[in-house]
Structure formats: C-alpha cells, structure tokens
N, C-alpha and C positions, 0 to 999 in steps of 0.2 A: 252889487247886491242891493237889496231894498234899503232905502234910507241911508245909504252910505256910498262912499267913493268906490266901493268894490263892485258896484254894478255900473257898467258903461254902455249907454245906449248907442245903437248904430245910427248913422245919418241916413234917414230914408225920406223919400219925397212925400209931399202932402197927399198925393194920390195913393201911394202905398199905405200911408198911415190910415187913410179913410177906408181902404179895403180891410185892413186889420180890424178897424173899429166896427165895420159892418158885420164881419164874421163873428166878432166877439159878442155883439148885440144879439145876433141871430141865435148863437149858441146859448146865451143867457136866457133868452125867451123860451127856447126849446126845453132847457133844463128846468126852468120854473114851471112850465106846463107839465113836465113829467113828474115833478115833485108834488103837484096837485092831483096827480092821478089822471091827468087829461091827455097824456101822451100815448105812445104805442104800448100795447100790452107787453109786460116783461117777458123776455125770451129765456134769459139765463137765471136760474135760481142762485141764491147767495151761496158762494163757494166756501169750502172749508179746506184750507191748505193741508197738503200732505207733508210738506217740509216744515219742520220746526228747527230754525237755525241754532237753537240752544243745543241740539244734539250734535252739531258740528263743532262745538266748543265746550266740552264737559268742564264744569266748575272745578278749579284746582284749589288746594289749600293755600293759605298765605305763604308766599315764598320769601318774605322779608325785605323785598325791594320796594322802594317808594317811587312813584311815577308822577310826572308833571305833564299836563296836556296843553299844547298850544294849537290855535286854529281848530278848536274842538268840534265846531259845527254840531251836527246831529248826534255826535258821540260814538262814532264807529270805532275809533282807536280806544277811546275811554272804556267802552263796554268790553272790547276784546281783551284789553289789559286787565280789567277787573276779573273777568272769567279765568284768566291765566294765573291769578293769584297775587297780583300787585296791589299795593296800598295806594289809593288815590290821594294825591296831595292837593291839587287844584286844577281847574280848567279855565282857559281863556278863549274868548271869541268875540269878534266885533259885532255880531248880530244879536240883538236883544232876544229874538225868537229862539235862537240856539240856546241861550242861557235858560229860557223858560223850559225848553225841552229837557235839558239836563237836570234842572231843579225838580221838575215833576217826576222824573224817573229815579233820581237819586238825591232826595232832599238833604241827605246827610253830607253830601259833597260840598266842598268850597268852590264856588263858581263865580267867575267875573265875566260879565257880558256887557255889550254896548260900549259906552265910553270907558267903563272900567275894564273892559276886555281888550282894549287897544294895546297890542303888544309893543307898539313903537314907543309907548309912554311908561313902560314898566322898568323899574330898577331890579333886575333879576338877582342881584347879589343877596337879596333877602332870603333866597332859597339855597344858598350855598351851604352844603353840609346836611341839607334836609331832603335832597332829591338825588336818587341814584340813576334814574332814566328819564330823559325828556323825549316825548314823542309828539309828532304833529304833521299835518299835511298843509304846508303853505299854499295859498291860492294857486291853482293850476292855470288860470286864464292867461297869464303872461306867456305860457309855453304851449298852450293848446291851440289847435286850428280854430275852434269856436271862439277863443278869446283873442284871436288875431295875432298871436305870437310876437308881441312887442318886447318880450323879455324885460331887461332892466329899464326900458323906456315906459313900461306900464306902471302906473301908480299902485297897482295891486300887487306888485312884486314884493313879497314879504320874506323871501329867503334870507336877505341880509339880517333881518330882525331875528330869525330863527337861529342863525349862526351867532349873533350877539348874545342871545340867551344862553347858548351852550358855553361860550367863552366866559360869561359872567358867573354862571352857576358851577361849571366844571363837574358835570355829572360823570358817572362811570361809563355811561353809554347813552346814545341817542338814536332815534329812528325818524327819518323824514320820508314822506311819501309824495309822489307826484306823477304826472303823465309821462309815458315813455319818451315823448318828444324831447324832454329835458336832456336826455343823454344822447340825443342825435347830434349830427354834425353841426346843425345850425346853432346849437347852444354850447358847443364844446368849450369855447373860450369863456363863456359865462360860468360854467361849472368849475373850470379851473380857477378863475379869479375870485368868484364869490363863495365857493364852497371849499375847494381843496386848499387854496393858499392860506386863508385865515386859520385853518385848522392844522396846517402842516406842523409837524413836530409835537402836536398836542393830542391829536386823535388819529386813529388808524381806521380807514374807511373801506367798506365793501359795498358795492352796489349791484343790484340784480333786479330783473323783471319777474313778476309773479302773475300767473293767470288765475283768475277767480274760480273757474270750474275745477281746477286742480285741488280745490279745498271745499268742494261740494256746493258752490254757489252757482245757480242755474242762469248765468249771465255771461255774455261775451265782455270780458273786462280784463285789461292788463294794466299794471301799474309798476312804476319803478320805485324801489326802496333804497335809501342810503342808510346804512347801519355803521355807526362809529363807536370805537372803544378807546378809552384813555390808555389802557394797558396793552402793550404790544403783544404780550403772550396770550392774553384773552382773545385779542383780535385774530391771532394766528389760528386759534382752535375753533373760531366761530364757523358754524355751518348754517346757511340759509335753510328754511324749513323745506322738507321734502313733501311732495304732493301726497295727499291723503285720499284723493278721489281721481277718477279719470272720466273723460267724456270720450268714449271709445270710437266715436265716429268722426273724429277730427283727422284731417290730413296731417301726417307727421311733419311735413315741411312747414305748414302753417304754424304749428306749435313752436318749431325751432326758430323761425324767422320773426315771430311776434306779429304776424299779419293782422292788420286792423280788422279783416273780415273773419277772424278766428271763429270757427264754429258756424259761419253763415253760408259758406259756399256749397257745402254738402249736407243739405237738410236730411234728416234721418227718418226712416219709416219705423215706427215702434208700435208694437202691440202691448199696451199697458196692462193687459189682462193675461199675458203669457206668464210662465213661471217666473218667480222673483229673480231679479238680476243679481249679479255678484254684489256683495255687501258695499263695496266702495265705488259704485258707479254714480256719477253725478246725475241728478234728475234733470229732465227737460223742464221748461218753464210751465207747460200745461200740467204735467204731473205734479210739480212743486206746488202749484196753486190749487190743486184738487179739481181740475177741469175734466170733463168727460173725454174719453178716447175718441179722436177723430182720425186715427190711423197715421198721425204725424205729430212729432214733437221734436224740439230742438232747444238750444240755449236761447234765452232772450237776448236781443241786441243790447248794447250798452245803454243803460239808463242815464239819460243826460240830465244835468242840473237845470231846473226850470229858472234859475237865476242867471244863466248864461245866454247871451244872444241879444237881439234888437229889442225885445220886450219880455216882460214877465209872462209866463205861459203855464198852462196846466197840461202841457204835452211833454212826454218823455222821449219823443222821436228824435233820433240822433243823426239820421242820414237817409238818403234815398234807398240804399240797399237795405237799411234797417226796416223801412216801410214795407218792402217786399217780404221780408221775413215775418214781420208782424201779421201781414195779410195771410201768409201761408199757415200761420199759427191760429188764425181766426181770432186774433186779439186786437182790440182797438187801443192804440197808444196815445191818442189825442183826447183832450178833455177828461183827464183822470178825475174820478169822483172822490169826494171827501171820505166816504166809507163804503163798505160792501153793500149795504142796504140801498144807498143812493145810486150806486153803480148798476144794481139790478133794475131799478126803476127807470133810469135814464138810458133807454135803448140807443145804441150807437147807430149811425146813419146806415151802415152796411150790415147791421144785425150781429156784428161780432161781439165777443165778450168785452165789456168795458172794465179797464183796470181801476182799482181804488188806491188811495194812498197806502193802505195796509198791504195791498198786493205788491206795490212797488217796493215797500220796505222789505217784504219777504224776499223778493228777487235780489235785493241788495244785501241780504244776510242779516237783517234785523228781525228778531222774534216779535210776535204779536204783543208780547208783554212790554215792549219798548215803544212808548207812544211819542209820535212826532208832533210838536206843537206848531200852530200857525195856520194861516189860510193855505189852501191847497197848493198854490204855486210856491209858497214859502216852505211848506213841508217837503215838497218835491225837490226844492233846492237843497235842503239839508240832506235829503236821502242821496241825491245824485252826486253831491260833493263829498260824501262820506267814504271812508275806507270801510269796505265790508267787514263787519265785526269778526267773522271767522278767519279772515285774512290777518287782521290785527292780532287775533288770538295766537295764531301759529307763529307770527313774527315775535310776539311777546314770549312765547315758550322757548323759541330758539335763542333769544337774548338771555333769558334767565338761565338756560342750560350752560351757556358760555360763561356767565358770571359766577356760577356756582362752583 
C-alpha cells in the first residue's frame, strides 16, 4: 500500500512501464480537458442511487459489548459493528489515510493510524478486561491471486499479529475476515499452524464463507470469516447469519461451490419498471446506482482494491470476465472519478456511465453519509479492501446473539 511495505510493486520492463506512463498521461490530459468543459458533451446526468445501505443495517440499541478494530481500513467492520449496537473502543490501521477517513466520520472514536496504527508494535494487554470482541480483516494479499499468494513468506502477512492480539487481550469472541483462498488446500497447513494451533484449548472456532448479495449488496463478492469464542457452550450455540436477500437469477451450483464467477455467467434481463419485486430481492448494480433501464441488470463484478497490483490505479476492474460484465452493464470501471459531478463531465471512451468513488462505495455497502478520504486511488483502495458494512453488521448481530 501507499508509503508502506504493504504495497509491493511488480517487476515490469521499462517498455511496459513506459506504456503505463503514456496511458496515464493521456488519461490525465483528457480528464483535465473535460474538467475545463472542453471535452465531449456529457452523456449521463448525475445519478442518484436507489440503494441506501443504511436500510440494510437498521441501527440497533447499545448491546453492552465493547469492540476493538484491527486493520480497520475504510471502516467497513467498524461501521457494521456500530450499527449493530457495539461500543467502539479503538481502531488501528497502518494507513494514515484510513485514520483520516475514520476520524472524519467518527471524530469521537479513538483511532490509531500510520506508525501509531502498526499492530506489530502494540502491547495489547492494555485492553485486557476492556474489550469483549476483537474484529479485523488482516491483509488478504498474502492469500489472494492478485497478491501472488506467498502466504507466510509475504511481509504483509499480519495474521500472526491478529492472533497475538487475541491471546494478549483474551476477549470473549473474535471475528477475522479474509479471501476464500485462505481456506483452500494451498493454505491448509498455514491455517492449522498459524490460526488453529495457537488458539487450541483457548478458543472454539467456526469458519464459513459468505456471499455479499445474500445481504443486499449488489456485488459479486465472497469472503471467509473465522469466528471464535472463549466459552465452549457459547460456541456450540453460535449460528452464522442467515441470508436476508437473494439474487434469484444465480445458478444454484455456483452458490454452493463458491464459484468465482458467482452472478456473472448468467446475466439477467430485468424490466426495472415492472411491478415491484419481492421485498428481499438484491438489486442489480444499475438499479442500485439509480441508472436508467437498459433492459439488462446484474451484480457488479468484485470491486478490486486500487492498492493491489503492479501500480496504484483508479480502476476497479478485477478480471477479463469482469470487463465483459461491465461492458454488458454499460458501466466504465476504469478511471473512476473523484465524485459524481466529475464522473458526468469526464465522458468515458466508449460512452458508458463512468463510476465515481461514491458509486463504488455504494456497491461495497457504504452509505453516502460515510465519506472516504484520500486521492481517488487511495479511496478505492480503502473501499476495495473493506468488509461491506452490511456483511459486518449481520456478523456482529450473530455474535451478539450468541453472547447474550
């Protein structure tokens, strides 16, 4: 990531670097021209989203449990736990920009960022007796394909630090989030040695994969959660959250197998002006963003973090298959604009609707009221790395129910 060891550049040739440089320069010139009103006439008016993610996570009264956030990033878990009724104790993240995001949205919170947010340098015993639940999403790059899957050989592997915090604080419960690849065959030994063994006899673990559209988030996204309880009886009665929404056009076997193309293979033809759908149907991305009906809508491909890969970028494109889906949706995923006004002015090369940072946040489950700080690539990095708040919310509710 920016200005830290968490971002690792790829080794590319001088020729490839020059190609990237030329593309970037051309895009910057075109953008500057558009901002001066000298570009193409705007095609798409400023959109007003139909999805308000706050409706996916109704605010709950205080439940009496105190939560500590590690690897807080843009605040997906933090916001979800707050909406679920937890009392926020503190947040830690290595990115200074993440600290600013959290502070601007919740100035009353205690936030440690930059060098002060380096979890490897914290004596967590100071929180013993003050924290009931620890939650966090240790960096996923060591286990993701985009991050080159170096596992424990990747300097960004922070799972050992997360486990150390648990052992030093001894909370009643913890929640850890990561990419599904972590629970695949490649990392089975890692999970056993780094997660299970240190906690054996102290915590009782459950792990499961959750699909974002099952909780109303209009995006192809699946993540694995580890939930642990200190009390065996509480662990025995714990139930992972049940889906609140459905994307009715998915192939059943894709859902069961956790297929990476979840929601992309069978694009759906929708008439957005037909009678209202059943209450708990997940919106497609065009409907969620308030875009006009084109006779087609589907889930957005996974929003990638702009901080992962060979260079910082303002693209959220995650794969070749994702490119095809975005094209069918008539949405431009490259060169995301800082806001909706600038997105409207900066007409995409193919005339498709250009995404803004605020739109990407909606697709990830952040409400417009939650502002992401930083340059566009940094904001997209915080969004793409975040746990969608409605997902965090339902995990938080399920843990509170078990603890009560």
